C-alpha positions as CSV (number, residue, x, y, z in Angstrom):
1,M,-81.2,0.4,6.4
2,A,-78.1,-1.8,6.5
3,D,-77.1,-1.1,2.9
4,E,-77.3,2.7,3.4
5,A,-74.2,4.7,4.3
6,E,-74.0,6.2,7.7
7,P,-73.9,10.1,7.8
8,G,-70.3,11.2,7.3
9,A,-69.0,7.8,6.2
10,P,-66.8,7.7,3.1
11,T,-68.3,6.6,-0.2
12,I,-67.4,3.5,-2.0
13,K,-65.6,5.6,-4.6
14,A,-63.6,7.4,-1.9
15,V,-62.6,4.1,-0.3
16,E,-61.4,2.7,-3.7
17,E,-59.4,5.9,-4.4
18,A,-57.8,5.7,-1.0
19,A,-56.9,2.0,-1.6
20,D,-55.4,3.0,-4.9
21,R,-53.2,5.6,-3.3
22,V,-52.1,3.1,-0.7
23,R,-51.2,0.5,-3.4
24,A,-49.4,3.2,-5.4
25,K,-47.3,4.2,-2.4
26,A,-46.5,0.6,-1.7
27,V,-45.4,0.0,-5.3
28,A,-43.3,3.2,-5.2
29,A,-41.7,2.1,-1.9
30,S,-41.0,-1.3,-3.3
31,S,-39.5,0.2,-6.4
32,A,-37.4,2.6,-4.4
33,A,-36.1,-0.3,-2.2
34,S,-35.3,-2.3,-5.4
35,H,-33.6,0.7,-6.9
36,D,-31.5,1.3,-3.7
37,A,-30.5,-2.4,-3.6
38,L,-29.6,-2.4,-7.2
39,S,-27.6,0.8,-6.7
40,T,-25.7,-0.7,-3.8
41,V,-24.9,-3.8,-5.9
42,R,-23.6,-1.6,-8.7
43,Q,-21.4,0.4,-6.3
44,I,-20.0,-2.8,-4.8
45,D,-19.3,-4.1,-8.4
46,Q,-17.6,-0.9,-9.4
47,T,-15.5,-0.8,-6.2
48,V,-14.3,-4.4,-6.7
49,L,-13.4,-3.7,-10.4
50,R,-11.5,-0.5,-9.4
51,L,-9.7,-2.5,-6.6
52,N,-8.8,-5.1,-9.2
53,K,-7.3,-2.3,-11.4
54,L,-5.4,-0.9,-8.4
55,L,-3.9,-4.2,-7.5
56,A,-2.9,-4.8,-11.2
57,S,-1.2,-1.4,-11.6
58,P,2.5,-1.0,-10.9
59,G,2.9,-0.5,-7.2
60,G,-0.8,-0.9,-6.6
61,L,-0.6,-4.0,-4.4
62,S,2.1,-2.4,-2.2
63,A,0.2,0.9,-1.9
64,F,-3.1,-0.9,-1.0
65,L,-1.5,-3.2,1.6
66,S,0.4,-0.3,3.1
67,A,-2.7,1.9,3.4
68,L,-4.8,-1.0,4.8
69,N,-2.0,-1.9,7.2
70,Y,-1.6,1.5,8.8
71,K,-5.4,2.0,9.1
72,L,-5.5,-1.3,11.0
73,Y,-2.7,-0.1,13.2
74,I,-4.9,2.9,14.2
75,L,-7.9,0.6,14.9
76,A,-5.7,-1.8,16.8
77,Y,-4.4,1.0,19.0
78,L,-7.9,2.2,19.7
79,Q,-8.8,-1.3,20.8
80,T,-5.9,-1.4,23.2
81,K,-6.8,1.8,25.0
82,S,-8.0,-0.1,28.0
83,S,-5.5,-0.6,30.8
84,S,-5.8,-4.4,30.6
85,L,-4.5,-4.3,27.0
86,A,-1.8,-1.6,27.5
87,S,1.0,-4.1,27.9
88,L,-0.2,-6.1,24.9
89,S,-0.1,-2.9,22.8
90,R,3.5,-2.4,23.6
91,Q,4.3,-6.0,22.7
92,L,2.5,-5.6,19.4
93,V,4.5,-2.6,18.5
94,A,7.7,-4.6,19.1
95,L,6.5,-7.7,17.3
96,L,5.1,-5.8,14.3
97,S,8.4,-4.0,13.8
98,N,10.0,-7.4,13.0
99,N,12.8,-6.3,15.4
100,P,13.3,-8.9,18.2
101,A,15.5,-6.3,20.0
102,K,12.4,-4.4,21.0
103,A,10.4,-7.4,22.0
104,P,10.6,-8.4,25.7
105,A,12.3,-11.8,26.3
106,A,9.0,-13.2,27.5
107,A,6.8,-11.5,25.0
108,I,4.9,-14.6,23.9
109,I,1.4,-13.8,23.0
110,A,-0.9,-16.8,23.1
111,P,-3.1,-17.6,20.1
112,G,-6.4,-15.7,20.5
113,A,-5.0,-13.2,22.9
114,V,-4.5,-10.6,20.2
115,P,-7.6,-8.7,19.0
116,P,-8.7,-9.7,15.5
117,V,-7.8,-6.2,14.1
118,A,-4.3,-6.4,15.5
119,A,-3.9,-10.0,14.3
120,L,-4.9,-8.9,10.8
121,A,-2.5,-5.9,10.9
122,G,0.3,-8.3,11.9
123,L,-0.5,-10.7,9.1
124,I,-0.5,-7.9,6.5
125,S,2.7,-6.5,8.0
126,R,4.4,-9.9,7.5
127,A,3.0,-10.1,4.0
128,R,4.5,-6.7,3.1
129,T,7.9,-7.8,4.6
130,T,7.8,-10.9,2.4
131,L,7.1,-8.8,-0.7
132,R,10.0,-6.6,0.2
133,L,12.3,-9.6,-0.3
134,F,12.1,-8.6,-4.0
135,G,12.8,-4.9,-3.3
136,L,16.4,-5.1,-4.2
137,F,15.6,-5.4,-7.9
138,P,14.2,-1.9,-8.5
139,L,16.8,-0.5,-6.2
140,Y,19.5,-2.1,-8.3
141,A,18.0,-0.6,-11.5
142,W,17.9,2.8,-9.8
143,L,21.6,2.4,-8.8
144,R,22.5,1.5,-12.4
145,T,20.9,4.6,-13.6
146,L,22.7,6.8,-11.1
147,L,26.1,5.2,-11.8
148,A,25.7,6.3,-15.4
149,G,26.2,9.8,-14.1
150,P,24.0,12.9,-13.8
151,K,21.8,13.6,-16.8
152,A,22.3,16.8,-18.8
153,G,21.0,19.7,-16.8
154,T,20.8,17.8,-13.5
155,D,22.4,19.3,-10.5
156,A,25.5,17.4,-9.4
157,V,24.8,17.8,-5.7
158,L,21.3,16.3,-6.2
159,H,22.8,13.4,-8.0
160,R,25.2,12.7,-5.2
161,I,22.3,12.9,-2.7
162,A,20.3,10.4,-4.7
163,L,23.2,8.1,-4.9
164,T,23.7,8.2,-1.2
165,Q,20.0,7.6,-0.6
166,C,20.0,4.7,-3.0
167,L,22.9,3.0,-1.3
168,S,21.2,3.5,2.1
169,Y,18.1,1.9,0.9
170,I,20.0,-1.0,-0.7
171,T,21.8,-1.6,2.6
172,Y,18.5,-1.5,4.5
173,Q,16.8,-3.9,2.1
174,A,19.7,-6.3,2.1
175,L,20.0,-6.5,5.8
176,E,16.3,-6.8,6.3
177,N,16.2,-9.6,3.7
178,I,19.0,-11.5,5.5
179,S,17.2,-11.1,8.8
180,V,13.8,-12.3,7.5
181,L,15.3,-15.3,5.7
182,A,17.3,-16.2,8.8
183,D,14.2,-15.9,11.1
184,N,12.4,-18.3,8.7
185,G,15.2,-20.8,8.6
186,V,16.3,-20.1,5.1
187,I,19.7,-18.7,6.1
188,P,21.6,-20.8,8.7
189,T,22.3,-19.3,12.1
190,S,26.0,-20.0,11.5
191,F,26.0,-17.4,8.7
192,I,24.3,-14.8,11.0
193,A,26.9,-15.5,13.7
194,R,29.7,-15.0,11.2
195,I,28.5,-11.5,10.2
196,N,27.2,-10.6,13.6
197,R,30.2,-10.9,16.0
198,G,29.3,-14.5,16.9
199,N,25.7,-13.7,17.8
200,P,23.3,-16.1,15.9
201,T,20.3,-13.8,16.5
202,T,19.1,-11.2,14.1
203,A,18.3,-8.3,16.5
204,R,21.4,-6.4,15.8
205,I,21.1,-6.9,12.0
206,Y,17.6,-5.5,12.1
207,L,18.8,-2.5,14.1
208,W,21.4,-1.6,11.5
209,A,18.9,-2.2,8.7
210,Y,16.6,0.4,10.2
211,R,19.5,2.8,10.8
212,A,20.2,2.5,7.0
213,W,16.6,3.2,6.4
214,L,16.8,6.3,8.7
215,G,19.8,7.4,6.6
216,G,17.8,7.1,3.4
217,V,14.9,9.1,4.9
218,S,17.3,11.8,6.1
219,C,18.6,12.2,2.5
220,D,15.1,13.4,1.6
221,F,15.6,16.5,3.8
222,V,19.0,17.2,2.3
223,R,17.5,16.9,-1.2
224,L,14.6,19.2,-0.3
225,A,17.0,21.8,1.1
226,R,19.1,21.7,-2.1
227,E,16.0,21.9,-4.3
228,A,14.7,24.9,-2.3
229,Q,18.1,26.5,-2.7
230,L,18.1,26.0,-6.5
231,E,14.5,27.1,-6.9
232,S,15.2,30.2,-4.9
233,R,18.1,31.0,-7.1
234,R,16.1,30.5,-10.3
235,R,13.3,32.7,-9.0
236,S,15.8,35.4,-8.0
237,I,17.3,35.4,-11.5
238,R,13.8,35.6,-13.1
239,R,12.8,38.6,-10.9
240,K,16.0,40.3,-11.9
241,M,15.3,39.7,-15.6
242,Q,11.8,41.1,-15.1
243,D,13.1,44.2,-13.4
244,E,15.4,44.7,-16.4
245,G,12.5,44.4,-18.7
246,K,13.5,41.1,-20.3
247,A,10.9,38.6,-21.4
248,V,10.4,35.5,-19.3
249,A,8.4,32.3,-20.0
250,E,4.6,32.5,-19.6
251,Y,2.6,30.8,-16.8
252,Q,5.5,31.0,-14.4
253,D,3.2,31.7,-11.4
254,E,1.3,28.5,-12.1
255,E,4.5,26.5,-12.5
256,D,5.8,28.0,-9.2
257,R,2.7,26.8,-7.4
258,R,3.1,23.3,-8.8
259,V,6.7,23.2,-7.7
260,D,5.9,24.5,-4.3
261,S,3.0,22.0,-3.9
262,K,5.2,19.1,-4.8
263,W,8.0,20.3,-2.4
264,W,5.6,20.5,0.5
265,V,4.1,17.1,-0.2
266,D,7.6,15.6,-0.3
267,F,8.5,17.4,2.9
268,M,5.3,16.1,4.6
269,I,6.1,12.5,3.5
270,A,9.7,12.6,4.7
271,S,8.5,14.2,8.0
272,A,6.0,11.3,8.5
273,W,8.6,8.6,7.9
274,L,11.2,10.2,10.1
275,P,9.8,9.4,13.6
276,M,9.1,5.8,12.5
277,A,12.6,5.3,11.2
278,A,14.0,7.0,14.3
279,H,12.0,4.7,16.6
280,F,13.1,1.4,14.9
281,S,16.7,2.5,14.5
282,S,17.1,3.2,18.2
283,E,17.7,0.5,20.9
284,T,15.3,2.3,23.2
285,G,12.8,3.6,20.7
286,V,11.0,7.0,20.6
287,P,9.3,7.7,23.9
288,G,5.5,7.3,23.7
289,W,5.6,5.5,20.4
290,N,2.6,3.2,19.8
291,L,0.4,1.6,17.2
292,G,-1.6,4.8,16.8
293,W,1.4,6.9,15.9
294,M,2.7,4.2,13.6
295,G,-0.6,4.2,11.8
296,V,-0.9,8.0,11.5
297,C,2.6,8.4,10.3
298,G,2.2,5.6,7.7
299,L,-1.0,7.0,6.4
300,V,0.4,10.5,6.1
301,A,3.5,9.2,4.3
302,G,1.8,6.8,1.9
303,G,-1.7,8.3,1.7
304,S,-1.1,10.6,-1.3
305,R,0.4,7.8,-3.4
306,A,-2.4,5.4,-2.6
307,K,-5.0,8.1,-3.3
308,G,-3.4,8.9,-6.6
309,L,-3.4,5.3,-7.7
310,W,-6.9,4.8,-6.5
311,D,-8.1,7.9,-8.4
312,A,-6.3,6.6,-11.5
313,T,-8.6,3.6,-11.6
314,L,-11.5,5.8,-12.6
315,T,-9.8,6.7,-15.9
316,S,-7.7,3.6,-16.6
């Protein structure tokens, strides 16, 4: 009969139970999708709030722009790996350095010819250069502190190294500011010609600015060498005291590891800045230098500072 079940066919109850299971799975899948979407929104919300804290913190904007800028340099370099864009990559390195001395005379890149990533990197680079127009103020404050003389217990040699480094950075910042303002028509070319042997262009001023920067970076290596010498002397004295059975401060091993870790981080940062400073302070530049190396060196040099500020947004 038509209303009788065929042999082996599921019962009405079994069909209803199967339908219930299908509906339950659909509801669970929908709930999971809603949960994932909500979780994604929450993560975006938290990231934006943390980014806001980072930008509001002292030095946060500078660290963020620096890290983003150097990451974009790496991406821009990867985009210029093709032979058709090789010459464009070299032009970008010159133009992003803000040093007309390294840009070919005919290095005029038409609008739209630069890949979007490289264009954004150039925009951020110019923004960072503009922000550095105010960099003389903290350097002046640092100089005032140093001119007061070394603090009690401070090594006199380290104080002189710091003073030399501060003056180097002040020279760099002043010359770069003059060049940037002149390139944007704020300072007249007659003034540039007066301080530049009659040459109204800023190429030579940029060159000496970067040489002053190289001097400041080099001071880090001298400082680290002096710190290593002093630390070695302190540890030698401590070992001698221990051999003589005299009491020494507790937790010295942990303190030694902290000092060593900071020393190596500072050495890594200085080593990352050195090739970049050497490239821009030379009329010919470092052979093989490109956007990729610039990005890697910049990330290594500023990565730890940016990461520290970013991590601090979790607790602030």
